[in-house]
C-alpha positions, 0 to 999 in steps of 0.5 A, a space after each residue: 691669263 689668268 693672273 689677269 683675271 683674278 686682277 679683274 675680280 679684286 678691281 670690282 673691289 673699287 666700290 669699297 669706301 676709301 680702298 685705294 691700296 698704296 703702292 708698297 716699294 719693291 712690290 711688283 704692282 698686281 702684286 701690290 694691289 691684290 695684297 691691298 685689296 685682300 687686306 681691304 677685303 679681310 677687314 670686311 668679311 671681320 666685320 661679316 662674321 662681328 654683325 652675324 655674331 651678332 645676330 647669333 647672340 640675338 636668336 640664340 637660347 638662353 637658356 643653361 643647355 644653349 651653347 652660348 660662347 659662341 656668338 662671342 667666338 664669331 664677334 671675336 674673330 671678327 673683331 680679332 680680324 678688322 684689327 690684325 688687317 687694320 694694323 698690316 694696312 697702317 704698318 704697309 702705309 708707313 712704309 709706303 709712305 
């Protein structure tokens, strides 16, 4: 019951462009699908973090007393997430393909 609900929620991610995960050999269908969609959602989260960092940089207090490194932490974390998830997708597609 719980697994069916989780699969239904993840398949709502069909609206993500190009989010058609390749089946991974040795994994069951639902696990492979959840893992594949999870990586695509991680890329979207990284893009959101990067965008939020750009926003924080635009509205940050530019004086010497402002916390000037926080926007760069958001942007760096977002870019790192995108690179990590992208490389995992590439590796898994290479294994599966």
